[in-house]
C-alpha positions as protocol buffer text, in pm:
chain_id: "A"
residue {
  index: 1
  type: MET
  ca { x: -2706 y: -3004 z: -6053 }
}
residue {
  index: 2
  type: ALA
  ca { x: -3013 y: -3222 z: -5986 }
}
residue {
  index: 3
  type: ALA
  ca { x: -3333 y: -2992 z: -6021 }
}
residue {
  index: 4
  type: ARG
  ca { x: -3691 y: -3113 z: -6063 }
}
residue {
  index: 5
  type: ARG
  ca { x: -4009 y: -2923 z: -6027 }
}
residue {
  index: 6
  type: SER
  ca { x: -4129 y: -2921 z: -5637 }
}
residue {
  index: 7
  type: ASP
  ca { x: -4473 y: -3021 z: -5708 }
}
residue {
  index: 8
  type: LYS
  ca { x: -4339 y: -3312 z: -5947 }
}
residue {
  index: 9
  type: GLY
  ca { x: -4111 y: -3514 z: -6198 }
}
residue {
  index: 10
  type: ASP
  ca { x: -3822 y: -3652 z: -6223 }
}
residue {
  index: 11
  type: GLU
  ca { x: -3513 y: -3436 z: -6091 }
}
residue {
  index: 12
  type: THR
  ca { x: -3244 y: -3409 z: -6414 }
}
residue {
  index: 13
  type: ARG
  ca { x: -2956 y: -3280 z: -6518 }
}
residue {
  index: 14
  type: ILE
  ca { x: -2918 y: -2900 z: -6541 }
}
residue {
  index: 15
  type: LEU
  ca { x: -2553 y: -2656 z: -6529 }
}
residue {
  index: 16
  type: ALA
  ca { x: -2588 y: -2446 z: -6247 }
}
residue {
  index: 17
  type: ASN
  ca { x: -2445 y: -2084 z: -6207 }
}
residue {
  index: 18
  type: ILE
  ca { x: -2415 y: -1822 z: -5947 }
}
residue {
  index: 19
  type: VAL
  ca { x: -2460 y: -1484 z: -6074 }
}
residue {
  index: 20
  type: SER
  ca { x: -2422 y: -1074 z: -5982 }
}
residue {
  index: 21
  type: PRO
  ca { x: -2766 y: -906 z: -6128 }
}
residue {
  index: 22
  type: ALA
  ca { x: -2518 y: -748 z: -6371 }
}
residue {
  index: 23
  type: TYR
  ca { x: -2404 y: -1075 z: -6541 }
}
residue {
  index: 24
  type: PHE
  ca { x: -2639 y: -1070 z: -6832 }
}
residue {
  index: 25
  type: ALA
  ca { x: -2621 y: -698 z: -6889 }
}
residue {
  index: 26
  type: THR
  ca { x: -2268 y: -764 z: -6885 }
}
residue {
  index: 27
  type: PHE
  ca { x: -2301 y: -1077 z: -7159 }
}
residue {
  index: 28
  type: GLY
  ca { x: -2570 y: -956 z: -7294 }
}
residue {
  index: 29
  type: ILE
  ca { x: -2779 y: -1197 z: -7215 }
}
residue {
  index: 30
  type: PRO
  ca { x: -3123 y: -1069 z: -7231 }
}
residue {
  index: 31
  type: VAL
  ca { x: -3445 y: -1127 z: -6996 }
}
residue {
  index: 32
  type: VAL
  ca { x: -3709 y: -1262 z: -7188 }
}
residue {
  index: 33
  type: HIS
  ca { x: -3977 y: -1307 z: -6880 }
}
residue {
  index: 34
  type: GLY
  ca { x: -4005 y: -1185 z: -6583 }
}
residue {
  index: 35
  type: ARG
  ca { x: -3722 y: -991 z: -6432 }
}
residue {
  index: 36
  type: ASN
  ca { x: -3361 y: -940 z: -6283 }
}
residue {
  index: 37
  type: PHE
  ca { x: -3207 y: -1026 z: -5937 }
}
residue {
  index: 38
  type: THR
  ca { x: -3235 y: -722 z: -5734 }
}
residue {
  index: 39
  type: ARG
  ca { x: -2957 y: -635 z: -5502 }
}
residue {
  index: 40
  type: GLU
  ca { x: -3072 y: -706 z: -5200 }
}
residue {
  index: 41
  type: GLU
  ca { x: -3174 y: -1082 z: -5325 }
}
residue {
  index: 42
  type: ALA
  ca { x: -2768 y: -1127 z: -5435 }
}
residue {
  index: 43
  type: LEU
  ca { x: -2595 y: -990 z: -5104 }
}
residue {
  index: 44
  type: THR
  ca { x: -2853 y: -1215 z: -4911 }
}
residue {
  index: 45
  type: GLN
  ca { x: -2870 y: -1528 z: -5190 }
}
residue {
  index: 46
  type: GLN
  ca { x: -3230 y: -1528 z: -5145 }
}
residue {
  index: 47
  type: PRO
  ca { x: -3428 y: -1846 z: -5296 }
}
residue {
  index: 48
  type: VAL
  ca { x: -3481 y: -1685 z: -5607 }
}
residue {
  index: 49
  type: VAL
  ca { x: -3370 y: -1818 z: -5944 }
}
residue {
  index: 50
  type: ILE
  ca { x: -3372 y: -1771 z: -6307 }
}
residue {
  index: 51
  type: LEU
  ca { x: -3410 y: -2024 z: -6605 }
}
residue {
  index: 52
  type: SER
  ca { x: -3278 y: -2039 z: -6964 }
}
residue {
  index: 53
  type: GLU
  ca { x: -3517 y: -2031 z: -7234 }
}
residue {
  index: 54
  type: THR
  ca { x: -3443 y: -2432 z: -7265 }
}
residue {
  index: 55
  type: THR
  ca { x: -3472 y: -2512 z: -6889 }
}
residue {
  index: 56
  type: ALA
  ca { x: -3844 y: -2357 z: -6867 }
}
residue {
  index: 57
  type: LYS
  ca { x: -3972 y: -2481 z: -7174 }
}
residue {
  index: 58
  type: LYS
  ca { x: -3860 y: -2876 z: -7060 }
}
residue {
  index: 59
  type: LEU
  ca { x: -3993 y: -2819 z: -6664 }
}
residue {
  index: 60
  type: TRP
  ca { x: -4340 y: -2625 z: -6777 }
}
residue {
  index: 61
  type: PRO
  ca { x: -4393 y: -2674 z: -7148 }
}
residue {
  index: 62
  type: ASN
  ca { x: -4758 y: -2571 z: -7115 }
}
residue {
  index: 63
  type: GLU
  ca { x: -4711 y: -2323 z: -6805 }
}
residue {
  index: 64
  type: ASP
  ca { x: -4607 y: -2011 z: -6744 }
}
residue {
  index: 65
  type: PRO
  ca { x: -4264 y: -2060 z: -6490 }
}
residue {
  index: 66
  type: LEU
  ca { x: -4327 y: -1741 z: -6335 }
}
residue {
  index: 67
  type: GLY
  ca { x: -4351 y: -1772 z: -5939 }
}
residue {
  index: 68
  type: LYS
  ca { x: -4318 y: -2154 z: -5974 }
}
residue {
  index: 69
  type: THR
  ca { x: -4113 y: -2345 z: -5759 }
}
residue {
  index: 70
  type: ILE
  ca { x: -3780 y: -2551 z: -5848 }
}
residue {
  index: 71
  type: ARG
  ca { x: -3657 y: -2810 z: -5589 }
}
residue {
  index: 72
  type: THR
  ca { x: -3286 y: -2823 z: -5629 }
}
residue {
  index: 73
  type: ARG
  ca { x: -2994 y: -3056 z: -5498 }
}
residue {
  index: 74
  type: ILE
  ca { x: -2687 y: -2813 z: -5436 }
}
residue {
  index: 75
  type: PRO
  ca { x: -2481 y: -2788 z: -5142 }
}
residue {
  index: 76
  type: HIS
  ca { x: -2399 y: -2405 z: -5193 }
}
residue {
  index: 77
  type: PRO
  ca { x: -2586 y: -2154 z: -5157 }
}
residue {
  index: 78
  type: PRO
  ca { x: -2776 y: -2379 z: -4877 }
}
residue {
  index: 79
  type: PHE
  ca { x: -3117 y: -2332 z: -4992 }
}
residue {
  index: 80
  type: GLN
  ca { x: -3324 y: -2652 z: -5161 }
}
residue {
  index: 81
  type: ASP
  ca { x: -3664 y: -2486 z: -5355 }
}
residue {
  index: 82
  type: ALA
  ca { x: -3635 y: -2179 z: -5504 }
}
residue {
  index: 83
  type: GLU
  ca { x: -3849 y: -1935 z: -5663 }
}
residue {
  index: 84
  type: VAL
  ca { x: -3883 y: -1880 z: -6054 }
}
residue {
  index: 85
  type: ILE
  ca { x: -3848 y: -1537 z: -6117 }
}
residue {
  index: 86
  type: GLY
  ca { x: -3694 y: -1466 z: -6472 }
}
residue {
  index: 87
  type: ILE
  ca { x: -3628 y: -1635 z: -6822 }
}
residue {
  index: 88
  type: VAL
  ca { x: -3335 y: -1545 z: -7007 }
}
residue {
  index: 89
  type: LYS
  ca { x: -3196 y: -1649 z: -7383 }
}
residue {
  index: 90
  type: ASP
  ca { x: -2984 y: -1948 z: -7428 }
}
residue {
  index: 91
  type: VAL
  ca { x: -2659 y: -1984 z: -7378 }
}
residue {
  index: 92
  type: ALA
  ca { x: -2359 y: -2177 z: -7496 }
}
residue {
  index: 93
  type: ASN
  ca { x: -2238 y: -2166 z: -7115 }
}
residue {
  index: 94
  type: GLU
  ca { x: -1999 y: -2450 z: -7124 }
}
residue {
  index: 95
  type: GLY
  ca { x: -1872 y: -2445 z: -7474 }
}
residue {
  index: 96
  type: VAL
  ca { x: -1933 y: -2524 z: -7837 }
}
residue {
  index: 97
  type: LEU
  ca { x: -2036 y: -2928 z: -7742 }
}
residue {
  index: 98
  type: TYR
  ca { x: -2323 y: -2745 z: -7514 }
}
residue {
  index: 99
  type: PRO
  ca { x: -2501 y: -2396 z: -7744 }
}
residue {
  index: 100
  type: ASP
  ca { x: -2786 y: -2461 z: -7567 }
}
residue {
  index: 101
  type: ARG
  ca { x: -2785 y: -2674 z: -7288 }
}
residue {
  index: 102
  type: ASP
  ca { x: -3032 y: -2635 z: -6949 }
}
residue {
  index: 103
  type: CYS
  ca { x: -2949 y: -2434 z: -6721 }
}
residue {
  index: 104
  type: LEU
  ca { x: -3058 y: -2205 z: -6421 }
}
residue {
  index: 105
  type: TYR
  ca { x: -2908 y: -1932 z: -6237 }
}
residue {
  index: 106
  type: PHE
  ca { x: -2887 y: -1804 z: -5854 }
}
residue {
  index: 107
  type: PRO
  ca { x: -2872 y: -1524 z: -5698 }
}
residue {
  index: 108
  type: THR
  ca { x: -2466 y: -1354 z: -5547 }
}
residue {
  index: 109
  type: GLU
  ca { x: -2258 y: -1039 z: -5504 }
}
residue {
  index: 110
  type: ILE
  ca { x: -1899 y: -973 z: -5546 }
}
residue {
  index: 111
  type: GLY
  ca { x: -1791 y: -972 z: -5216 }
}
residue {
  index: 112
  type: VAL
  ca { x: -2042 y: -1271 z: -5097 }
}
residue {
  index: 113
  type: SER
  ca { x: -1987 y: -1586 z: -5275 }
}
residue {
  index: 114
  type: ASP
  ca { x: -1645 y: -1723 z: -5231 }
}
residue {
  index: 115
  type: GLY
  ca { x: -1439 y: -1758 z: -5597 }
}
residue {
  index: 116
  type: GLY
  ca { x: -1570 y: -1710 z: -5956 }
}
residue {
  index: 117
  type: ALA
  ca { x: -1437 y: -1522 z: -6190 }
}
residue {
  index: 118
  type: LEU
  ca { x: -1471 y: -1093 z: -6227 }
}
residue {
  index: 119
  type: VAL
  ca { x: -1619 y: -991 z: -6607 }
}
residue {
  index: 120
  type: VAL
  ca { x: -1599 y: -661 z: -6661 }
}
residue {
  index: 121
  type: ARG
  ca { x: -1740 y: -459 z: -6999 }
}
residue {
  index: 122
  type: SER
  ca { x: -1623 y: -203 z: -7072 }
}
residue {
  index: 123
  type: LYS
  ca { x: -1620 y: 87 z: -7440 }
}
residue {
  index: 124
  type: ALA
  ca { x: -1386 y: 312 z: -7544 }
}
residue {
  index: 125
  type: ALA
  ca { x: -1370 y: 658 z: -7360 }
}
residue {
  index: 126
  type: PRO
  ca { x: -1406 y: 997 z: -7537 }
}
residue {
  index: 127
  type: GLY
  ca { x: -1071 y: 1073 z: -7645 }
}
residue {
  index: 128
  type: THR
  ca { x: -922 y: 691 z: -7693 }
}
residue {
  index: 129
  type: THR
  ca { x: -680 y: 701 z: -8009 }
}
residue {
  index: 130
  type: ALA
  ca { x: -538 y: 354 z: -7921 }
}
residue {
  index: 131
  type: THR
  ca { x: -619 y: -13 z: -7798 }
}
residue {
  index: 132
  type: VAL
  ca { x: -524 y: -367 z: -7809 }
}
residue {
  index: 133
  type: ALA
  ca { x: -771 y: -659 z: -7890 }
}
residue {
  index: 134
  type: TRP
  ca { x: -774 y: -1000 z: -7985 }
}
residue {
  index: 135
  type: LYS
  ca { x: -980 y: -1128 z: -8339 }
}
residue {
  index: 136
  type: PRO
  ca { x: -1264 y: -1140 z: -8351 }
}
residue {
  index: 137
  type: GLN
  ca { x: -1279 y: -872 z: -8184 }
}
residue {
  index: 138
  type: LEU
  ca { x: -998 y: -650 z: -8349 }
}
residue {
  index: 139
  type: ALA
  ca { x: -1233 y: -724 z: -8733 }
}
residue {
  index: 140
  type: GLN
  ca { x: -1528 y: -466 z: -8559 }
}
residue {
  index: 141
  type: ILE
  ca { x: -1242 y: -200 z: -8434 }
}
residue {
  index: 142
  type: VAL
  ca { x: -1094 y: -162 z: -8749 }
}
residue {
  index: 143
  type: SER
  ca { x: -1394 y: -104 z: -8867 }
}
residue {
  index: 144
  type: THR
  ca { x: -1462 y: 162 z: -8754 }
}
residue {
  index: 145
  type: PRO
  ca { x: -1461 y: 461 z: -8940 }
}
residue {
  index: 146
  type: ASN
  ca { x: -1082 y: 683 z: -8952 }
}
residue {
  index: 147
  type: THR
  ca { x: -908 y: 348 z: -8754 }
}
residue {
  index: 148
  type: SER
  ca { x: -605 y: 134 z: -8881 }
}
residue {
  index: 149
  type: GLU
  ca { x: -438 y: -134 z: -8758 }
}
residue {
  index: 150
  type: VAL
  ca { x: -36 y: -3 z: -8680 }
}
residue {
  index: 151
  type: PHE
  ca { x: 77 y: -385 z: -8615 }
}
residue {
  index: 152
  type: ASP
  ca { x: -17 y: -760 z: -8529 }
}
residue {
  index: 153
  type: SER
  ca { x: 144 y: -1048 z: -8337 }
}
residue {
  index: 154
  type: THR
  ca { x: 249 y: -1242 z: -8698 }
}
residue {
  index: 155
  type: ARG
  ca { x: 569 y: -974 z: -8683 }
}
residue {
  index: 156
  type: ILE
  ca { x: 652 y: -1173 z: -8405 }
}
residue {
  index: 157
  type: PRO
  ca { x: 552 y: -1529 z: -8404 }
}
residue {
  index: 158
  type: GLY
  ca { x: 654 y: -1743 z: -8164 }
}
residue {
  index: 159
  type: GLU
  ca { x: 670 y: -1475 z: -7888 }
}
residue {
  index: 160
  type: ILE
  ca { x: 290 y: -1524 z: -7827 }
}
residue {
  index: 161
  type: MET
  ca { x: 171 y: -1901 z: -7745 }
}
residue {
  index: 162
  type: ASP
  ca { x: -170 y: -2053 z: -7693 }
}
residue {
  index: 163
  type: LEU
  ca { x: -80 y: -2385 z: -7456 }
}
residue {
  index: 164
  type: MET
  ca { x: -145 y: -2590 z: -7213 }
}
residue {
  index: 165
  type: VAL
  ca { x: 132 y: -2690 z: -6975 }
}
residue {
  index: 166
  type: VAL
  ca { x: 116 y: -3034 z: -6736 }
}
residue {
  index: 167
  type: ASN
  ca { x: 334 y: -3045 z: -6450 }
}
residue {
  index: 168
  type: SER
  ca { x: 619 y: -3302 z: -6535 }
}
residue {
  index: 169
  type: ALA
  ca { x: 568 y: -3509 z: -6236 }
}
residue {
  index: 170
  type: THR
  ca { x: 236 y: -3528 z: -6304 }
}
residue {
  index: 171
  type: LEU
  ca { x: 252 y: -3614 z: -6649 }
}
residue {
  index: 172
  type: LYS
  ca { x: 505 y: -3869 z: -6493 }
}
residue {
  index: 173
  type: ALA
  ca { x: 310 y: -3978 z: -6248 }
}
residue {
  index: 174
  type: ASN
  ca { x: -39 y: -4008 z: -6476 }
}
residue {
  index: 175
  type: PRO
  ca { x: 126 y: -4067 z: -6843 }
}
residue {
  index: 176
  type: ASN
  ca { x: -214 y: -4184 z: -7000 }
}
residue {
  index: 177
  type: PHE
  ca { x: -374 y: -3776 z: -6888 }
}
residue {
  index: 178
  type: GLY
  ca { x: -76 y: -3675 z: -7140 }
}
residue {
  index: 179
  type: LYS
  ca { x: -214 y: -3915 z: -7342 }
}
residue {
  index: 180
  type: ALA
  ca { x: -563 y: -3867 z: -7323 }
}
residue {
  index: 181
  type: LEU
  ca { x: -498 y: -3480 z: -7371 }
}
residue {
  index: 182
  type: ILE
  ca { x: -272 y: -3545 z: -7694 }
}
residue {
  index: 183
  type: GLY
  ca { x: -576 y: -3774 z: -7818 }
}
residue {
  index: 184
  type: ALA
  ca { x: -835 y: -3527 z: -7797 }
}
residue {
  index: 185
  type: TRP
  ca { x: -623 y: -3237 z: -7927 }
}
residue {
  index: 186
  type: TYR
  ca { x: -530 y: -3409 z: -8262 }
}
residue {
  index: 187
  type: GLU
  ca { x: -893 y: -3548 z: -8262 }
}
residue {
  index: 188
  type: THR
  ca { x: -998 y: -3180 z: -8293 }
}
residue {
  index: 189
  type: MET
  ca { x: -742 y: -3121 z: -8537 }
}
residue {
  index: 190
  type: THR
  ca { x: -900 y: -3390 z: -8794 }
}
residue {
  index: 191
  type: VAL
  ca { x: -1242 y: -3277 z: -8762 }
}
residue {
  index: 192
  type: VAL
  ca { x: -1090 y: -2916 z: -8823 }
}
residue {
  index: 193
  type: PHE
  ca { x: -879 y: -2922 z: -9097 }
}
residue {
  index: 194
  type: GLY
  ca { x: -945 y: -3235 z: -9226 }
}
residue {
  index: 195
  type: LYS
  ca { x: -1189 y: -3399 z: -9461 }
}
residue {
  index: 196
  type: ASP
  ca { x: -1438 y: -3474 z: -9179 }
}
residue {
  index: 197
  type: PRO
  ca { x: -1819 y: -3475 z: -9275 }
}
residue {
  index: 198
  type: ARG
  ca { x: -1838 y: -3283 z: -8952 }
}
residue {
  index: 199
  type: THR
  ca { x: -1608 y: -3046 z: -9030 }
}
residue {
  index: 200
  type: PRO
  ca { x: -1861 y: -2736 z: -9151 }
}
residue {
  index: 201
  type: ALA
  ca { x: -2069 y: -2766 z: -8783 }
}
residue {
  index: 202
  type: ALA
  ca { x: -1788 y: -2744 z: -8614 }
}
residue {
  index: 203
  type: LEU
  ca { x: -1639 y: -2478 z: -8815 }
}
residue {
  index: 204
  type: ALA
  ca { x: -2048 y: -2273 z: -8688 }
}
residue {
  index: 205
  type: ALA
  ca { x: -1981 y: -2381 z: -8334 }
}
residue {
  index: 206
  type: MET
  ca { x: -1630 y: -2260 z: -8281 }
}
residue {
  index: 207
  type: ALA
  ca { x: -1739 y: -1891 z: -8474 }
}
residue {
  index: 208
  type: LYS
  ca { x: -2077 y: -1857 z: -8254 }
}
residue {
  index: 209
  type: ALA
  ca { x: -1874 y: -1973 z: -7947 }
}
residue {
  index: 210
  type: SER
  ca { x: -1624 y: -1687 z: -8072 }
}
residue {
  index: 211
  type: GLY
  ca { x: -1843 y: -1448 z: -8124 }
}
residue {
  index: 212
  type: THR
  ca { x: -1812 y: -1432 z: -8524 }
}
residue {
  index: 213
  type: THR
  ca { x: -1917 y: -1574 z: -8841 }
}
residue {
  index: 214
  type: VAL
  ca { x: -1779 y: -1870 z: -9008 }
}
residue {
  index: 215
  type: VAL
  ca { x: -1546 y: -1672 z: -9274 }
}
residue {
  index: 216
  type: GLY
  ca { x: -1429 y: -1457 z: -8968 }
}
residue {
  index: 217
  type: PHE
  ca { x: -1332 y: -1734 z: -8817 }
}
residue {
  index: 218
  type: ASN
  ca { x: -1119 y: -1899 z: -9068 }
}
residue {
  index: 219
  type: SER
  ca { x: -932 y: -1562 z: -9142 }
}
residue {
  index: 220
  type: GLN
  ca { x: -863 y: -1595 z: -8728 }
}
residue {
  index: 221
  type: LEU
  ca { x: -764 y: -1939 z: -8866 }
}
residue {
  index: 222
  type: ALA
  ca { x: -574 y: -1841 z: -9142 }
}
residue {
  index: 223
  type: THR
  ca { x: -310 y: -1598 z: -8955 }
}
residue {
  index: 224
  type: THR
  ca { x: -274 y: -1853 z: -8680 }
}
residue {
  index: 225
  type: LYS
  ca { x: 14 y: -2127 z: -8677 }
}
residue {
  index: 226
  type: ILE
  ca { x: -193 y: -2428 z: -8528 }
}
residue {
  index: 227
  type: PHE
  ca { x: 11 y: -2753 z: -8426 }
}
residue {
  index: 228
  type: ASN
  ca { x: -217 y: -3027 z: -8608 }
}
residue {
  index: 229
  type: MET
  ca { x: 73 y: -3216 z: -8713 }
}
residue {
  index: 230
  type: PRO
  ca { x: 278 y: -3459 z: -8383 }
}
residue {
  index: 231
  type: ALA
  ca { x: 601 y: -3388 z: -8604 }
}
residue {
  index: 232
  type: ASP
  ca { x: 557 y: -2983 z: -8597 }
}
residue {
  index: 233
  type: ALA
  ca { x: 413 y: -2988 z: -8285 }
}
residue {
  index: 234
  type: VAL
  ca { x: 766 y: -3200 z: -8123 }
}
residue {
  index: 235
  type: ALA
  ca { x: 1016 y: -3021 z: -8346 }
}
residue {
  index: 236
  type: PHE
  ca { x: 866 y: -2663 z: -8221 }
}
residue {
  index: 237
  type: THR
  ca { x: 917 y: -2737 z: -7843 }
}
residue {
  index: 238
  type: SER
  ca { x: 1199 y: -2894 z: -7867 }
}
residue {
  index: 239
  type: SER
  ca { x: 1370 y: -2630 z: -8055 }
}
residue {
  index: 240
  type: PRO
  ca { x: 1646 y: -2406 z: -7945 }
}
residue {
  index: 241
  type: ASN
  ca { x: 1496 y: -2065 z: -8060 }
}
residue {
  index: 242
  type: LEU
  ca { x: 1185 y: -2151 z: -7825 }
}
residue {
  index: 243
  type: LEU
  ca { x: 1451 y: -2098 z: -7518 }
}
residue {
  index: 244
  type: LYS
  ca { x: 1539 y: -1811 z: -7662 }
}
residue {
  index: 245
  type: THR
  ca { x: 1194 y: -1624 z: -7737 }
}
residue {
  index: 246
  type: MET
  ca { x: 1088 y: -1699 z: -7406 }
}
residue {
  index: 247
  type: ASP
  ca { x: 1410 y: -1580 z: -7226 }
}
residue {
  index: 248
  type: LEU
  ca { x: 1363 y: -1282 z: -7480 }
}
residue {
  index: 249
  type: VAL
  ca { x: 965 y: -1250 z: -7343 }
}
residue {
  index: 250
  type: ARG
  ca { x: 1037 y: -1295 z: -6984 }
}
residue {
  index: 251
  type: THR
  ca { x: 1298 y: -1020 z: -7033 }
}
residue {
  index: 252
  type: PHE
  ca { x: 1142 y: -787 z: -7215 }
}
residue {
  index: 253
  type: SER
  ca { x: 827 y: -815 z: -6990 }
}
residue {
  index: 254
  type: PHE
  ca { x: 980 y: -739 z: -6642 }
}
residue {
  index: 255
  type: ASN
  ca { x: 1207 y: -463 z: -6770 }
}
residue {
  index: 256
  type: HIS
  ca { x: 880 y: -276 z: -6862 }
}
residue {
  index: 257
  type: GLY
  ca { x: 677 y: -407 z: -6548 }
}
residue {
  index: 258
  type: LEU
  ca { x: 466 y: -615 z: -6699 }
}
residue {
  index: 259
  type: LEU
  ca { x: 548 y: -892 z: -6405 }
}
residue {
  index: 260
  type: GLY
  ca { x: 401 y: -612 z: -6148 }
}
residue {
  index: 261
  type: GLN
  ca { x: 557 y: -436 z: -5893 }
}
residue {
  index: 262
  type: GLY
  ca { x: 625 y: -708 z: -5663 }
}
residue {
  index: 263
  type: ALA
  ca { x: 877 y: -930 z: -5914 }
}
residue {
  index: 264
  type: ARG
  ca { x: 1237 y: -917 z: -5823 }
}
residue {
  index: 265
  type: SER
  ca { x: 1406 y: -1041 z: -6116 }
}
residue {
  index: 266
  type: PRO
  ca { x: 1267 y: -1156 z: -6468 }
}
residue {
  index: 267
  type: ASP
  ca { x: 1273 y: -1505 z: -6254 }
}
residue {
  index: 268
  type: TRP
  ca { x: 1016 y: -1404 z: -6017 }
}
residue {
  index: 269
  type: PRO
  ca { x: 776 y: -1542 z: -5922 }
}
residue {
  index: 270
  type: GLN
  ca { x: 977 y: -1944 z: -5881 }
}
residue {
  index: 271
  type: THR
  ca { x: 803 y: -2184 z: -6007 }
}
residue {
  index: 272
  type: THR
  ca { x: 802 y: -2588 z: -6063 }
}
residue {
  index: 273
  type: ARG
  ca { x: 980 y: -2669 z: -6382 }
}
residue {
  index: 274
  type: SER
  ca { x: 702 y: -2783 z: -6631 }
}
residue {
  index: 275
  type: VAL
  ca { x: 706 y: -2945 z: -6934 }
}
residue {
  index: 276
  type: PRO
  ca { x: 473 y: -2767 z: -7215 }
}
residue {
  index: 277
  type: SER
  ca { x: 231 y: -2992 z: -7398 }
}
residue {
  index: 278
  type: ALA
  ca { x: 250 y: -2791 z: -7768 }
}
residue {
  index: 279
  type: ARG
  ca { x: -127 y: -2693 z: -7893 }
}
residue {
  index: 280
  type: ALA
  ca { x: -92 y: -2409 z: -8087 }
}
residue {
  index: 281
  type: ARG
  ca { x: 82 y: -2108 z: -8123 }
}
residue {
  index: 282
  type: ARG
  ca { x: -144 y: -1796 z: -8188 }
}
residue {
  index: 283
  type: ALA
  ca { x: 22 y: -1563 z: -8440 }
}
residue {
  index: 284
  type: PRO
  ca { x: -234 y: -1300 z: -8500 }
}
residue {
  index: 285
  type: GLY
  ca { x: -261 y: -1258 z: -8105 }
}
residue {
  index: 286
  type: SER
  ca { x: -296 y: -927 z: -8031 }
}
residue {
  index: 287
  type: SER
  ca { x: -324 y: -656 z: -8298 }
}
residue {
  index: 288
  type: THR
  ca { x: -322 y: -200 z: -8207 }
}
residue {
  index: 289
  type: ALA
  ca { x: -524 y: -9 z: -8379 }
}
residue {
  index: 290
  type: GLN
  ca { x: -538 y: 358 z: -8369 }
}
residue {
  index: 291
  type: SER
  ca { x: -777 y: 621 z: -8440 }
}
residue {
  index: 292
  type: THR
  ca { x: -709 y: 944 z: -8651 }
}
residue {
  index: 293
  type: ASP
  ca { x: -926 y: 1223 z: -8629 }
}
residue {
  index: 294
  type: THR
  ca { x: -968 y: 1386 z: -9034 }
}
């Protein structure tokens, strides 16, 4: 999105997020100056805005931005000028490649804005005896006193996969698209696992985005089967064992109601056949941690 100060200055590209008042608390993003959105502002999508620290310093380097007006060019919500009411800490909104990118936030509320994502933050309730989690959150859970890990997905290799699927017709019509995806993956693998001067910085950025340390991130990689060699990916996706494993997973999921109450068979819903582009098979996947009182 393009934005600038209303009184002067050139337009600059800024990432815009439309969020509810609970967004910052849910993600643990502190408001360091000013205030959060009110529910009324969110419900009516008032022309107010919250800036990241980097954005505030860039637009008003020697001034307090609170009460100032920022002019934006954004089609929805339908306003151009918005009053700055708060400043929040910088976050990696777009992933590890843009750790502190300029960002601003407009208000909305659940049911007001079309689309979007619903994010829920939870904590263990009294009486909780078991939970399922991914790494790196698992490390924090098992560090809790009287807690032990009773099962992890390294015992069911190949049943939990993290991959990208491209529709066969789309891939046939756009072969360069497939080549670009594969090229980007293996270039990244070269940086992560090769002897590349960018490796330490890349691992540090990925660890930060995952909410862990480099040591924690490396421990996650150590228990993940990652296809960083093309031959391994081809062998895995063309193996008859893959079809057998996936049939086992879908049948198990249907028999135990994991496909939903409306599922009429393991084949439901009927979908267009797709060809997977192998990326990674998560071995550490989910783990179950059980707590016992002593």
